[in-house]
C-alpha positions, 0 to 999 in steps of 0.5 A, a space after each residue: 639582858 637575858 638571852 635564851 641558850 638556843 638564841 645564843 647558839 644561833 648567834 654563834 652558828 649564824 652571826 651574819 644572819 643574826 646581824 642582818 636580823 638585828 638590822 632589820 629590826 632596828 630599821 622597823 623600829 626607826 621607820 615610824 613615830 612610836 616611841 620605844 615603850 609603845 613599840 614594845 607594848 605593840 610587840 607584846 600584843 603581837 607575841 600574845 596573839 602568836 602564843 609565843 612564850 619567848 616573844 612575850 617574855 622578851 617583850 615584857 623585859 624590853 617594855 620594862 627597860 623602855 619605861 613601861 609599868 607592870 600595870 601597863 604591861 598587864 593591861 596589854 595582856 588583858 586587852 588580848 582577851 577579846 581577840 585571842 581568847 581566855 586560854 591564850 590570855 591567861 597563859 600569857 599573863 602567867 609568862 608576864 608574871 614570871 618576868 615581873 616576878 624576876 624583876 621583883 614586881 609584886 602581884 597587883 593588889 586586889 581593889 577593895 570595895 567600898 562599904 555602903 
């Protein structure tokens, strides 16, 4: 899995803190009934609200690995529109697209309108 160079440097410099941070994250994941896919979609929503590029991109990668579809991920981003506003939602959609493009996912197809 992709790790930013800054995070890799943090791991090298502070291995014990990183270990404890990972353990806390794992404890949080294991304490409730949500499956991995739901957990990663929730974390994606939180990252969108926090306007965290790294958090959004990481959450998308983890959601894909847990079985989320690109359509589910995009839906999660669209749901942020009414809570975080259009600018935050649209920049998050761009970050999501970067990850999906790297995973070779085509952009969503425009729904055709039926002729009367």
